[in-house]
N, C-alpha and C positions, 0 to 999 in steps of 0.2 A: 718247746712248743711243737706240736704236730699239726701240720696244715694239709688239708685236702684241696687240690685244685682240679676242677673239671673244665675242659676247654672245647668249645665249638668253633666253627669257622665263619658262619654267616654274620656274626657280629664283630669280626675284626675290622680294622679301619680300612682295609684294602679291597674288600669284596663288594661287588655290585650285582653281577649276574650269576645264574646258577650253572646250567650245563656247560657254558663256555669257560667258566673260571674254576668251578669247584668240584666237578665230577669227572675225573679226579682233579684235585687242586693243582693249579699251575705252580711252578717252582716259586714264583714271587709270593704267592699266597701261603705256601708252606713256610717260607722264610718269615713272613710277617706273623703268621699264627704262632710259630715257634718263638719268635722274638718277644711277642706279647706275654707268653708264658714265662720266658726267661726273666722278663722285667718283673712279673709277679713274684717269681722265686727270689729275685734280688731284694724286693721290698719285704718279703716274708722273712728272709734271713736277717735283714737289717733290724727287723722288729723282734728277733730272737728265735726264729724257727730253727729247729735242729733236725727235723725230719719232714719231708714233703713227699706226698704221693700225688702224681699227676695222672688224671684219666683223660686219654685221648678220646674225645666223645663225638667226633664228626664222622658221619657215614660208616665206614667199616672199622674205624678206630685205628687206622694205620696212616697217619698224616704227619705227625710231628717228626722233626729231625732230632732224634733222641740223644745225639752226640753233643748237643749244645747245652745240656742242662748241668747245673752245679752238682757237686758230689752229694749234697744233702737230699737230692731228689731221686726217686724211683718212678718208673713209668708203667702204667697199666694200659696195654694196647689190646685192641680187638674187643669183641663182645661175646660173652659166654652164654647169653640167654637169661641171665639173672634179671629179675624184675627191677632192680635198681638202675639198670641201663646206664645212662650217662653218669651216674653216681656210684657205679659198682666199685667197691673197695673202701667206701666210707664206713666207719664204725664209730662207736661211742668213745673210742680212745683218742679221736682227733679233737683238737681244741677249737678249730675254726674251719669253715669251708669258704673257698674263693672260686668264683666262676668268671671265666674269660670268654670273650667272643660270643656273647649271648645276643639273641635277636627277638624282635617283637613276635607276638603270638599270631597264629592263623587268624585271618580277618582284619588284622590291624595293619594300617597303612604306613607305618614308620620305617619300613625297610623293604626294598624290592624282593628280599629273600624271606619275608615273613612267612612262617609256617609253624605248626606244632607237630613235631616228631617226623611225620611223613606228609608229602604234598597231596596225597589222595584224601586227606582229612580236611573238611571245610572248617570245622572248629572243634575245640575241646573245651568243655565247661566242667568245673568242679564246684558243686553247690551254687550253681548259677553264675559263677564268675568265669570269664574267658581265661583260660589257663595257658600260659606260655610254658615252654620247656624249662625255663628258669624257675618258674613257680613250682612246677612238679619236682625239680631238683632241690630247691630250697626246703620244701616240705619233706623230702626224703632225708635231708640232713637233719631237719627238726625231729623226724621220727627216731633218729639215732642220737638225739639230744645234743646236736652240734649246731652252733649258730652260724648262719651265713652272713659274713661281714663285709664282703666286697663283690661287686659285679661290674664288669665292663661290657660294652656292647652298643647297640644303637640307642639314640635318645629316647624313643618311644618306650622301649623295654625298660629303660632306667626310670622313666616317669611312671609307667603303669605299675611296676612291682616294687617301688621304693618303700612300700609299707610292710614288706614281709618280715623285716626285723628292725627294731628301733635303732640299732647301731649300724645298719647297712649303709655302706658308702658306695655310691654309684659313680661310674666313670664313663660318660658317653663319648664315643670316639667317632661317631658317624651319625648322619641323619638322612632318612629316606625321603625322597620327593618323587612320588610316582615311580617310574622305572629307573630313576637316577638316585645317586647318593652324593651328599656333601660330606667329604672325608676330612677328618683331622689329619694334619701332616703326620705320617707314620712315626717320625722321630719324636714329635711332641706327644703322640699317644703313648709311646713307650715310657717316656718320663712321667706322664700322668698316672699310668698304671703302677709303676714302681712306687711313686710317692703315695698314691692312694692306698695300696696294699699295706705299706709300712704304717700309714696313719690308722688304717682299719684295725690292724693287729696290735697296735700300741695303745688302743683305747683302754683307759683305766676303769671306767665305770660301764661295764657291759650289763645292759638291762636283762632281767630274767627272760628265759626263753619263752616265746609265745606258745600258747597251747594249740595243738591241732584241733580241728573241729571234732565233736563227739561222733559224727557220722558223715558219710561221704556219698554224694550223688554224682557219679561220673556220667557225663553226656558226651558222646562222640557222634558228630554229624559228618557224613562222608559226602564228597562231591558226586559220587556215582552210587546209585542204589544197589548195584551189584555187590559193592563192597559191604554195605550194610547187611545184605542178605547173607553173605559169607560169614561175617563175624557175629551174627545174631545167635549162633548155636553154642557160644560159650556159656557154661552153666551160670545161671543167675542174670544173664543179659536179657533185657526186654526191648523189643523193637516198637518204637512209638510212632514212627511213620516210615515212609519208604527209604529215607536217608539217615535216620537217627536211631541210635541205640543208647540205652540207659542201664547203668549198673549201680546198685546200692549196697553199701556195707558200712559197718561201724569200725572197720580195721583198715588203716591206710595201706599196709603191705598187701592185703587182699585186693584193694583197689588197684595198686600198682601191678599186681599179677594179672588181673583181668585186662588192664590197659595194655600190658605187654603182648597179649594175644589179640587185641583189637586194633593195633596200629600197623 
């Protein structure tokens, strides 16, 4: 079994504030981020995984302690500019996608760190639905015909996006309350992630892959109208007000490409 794991940091059970803790991540957050991925690897191997690719998907992609991973795992560090972004490296050869450290979308209050891709964006909508980074990632996996079977992160993200695959197992490890977080004990979180990933990958009756929509309307609303003006010149983008851009296409990869230039 080949498993793809993408990991962000704002949804790990230890993080609460942004500049002070995560840019760059403090050692204790690197430790927990890495430990949550190790737990996911252990669960995957227990379920029969023989090959694992880990995408370090926070900030510049150089966060994880790569020396802690099992021999079955290889690590994709940094960002090349490919439209897949946080999912770069996934192909149709993988049997499942696992996402760790995921966080609520921009405008959602379930995490003090809620955002979508970059904090200058007020919201991202796809076909009218508020889009989290996890939703974009899960649909990227779906584009490659790979089911997303497990996600860990904050409670709101797990509730908002639980419908993205019938067999998706969610594992909330924190809950945002205004500028605060109620955190699961890190040791308990690691046990839950390992157990959840093993359960997710051991499911016998995996439902057929959901179908991507036949067309996509990407709406990006920026906090600052200067940003909207700057990104309005991408081919096919329409500016619908001072802060909001819309891009329409019937191809998901084309949407991802446009979004990679708009964020």
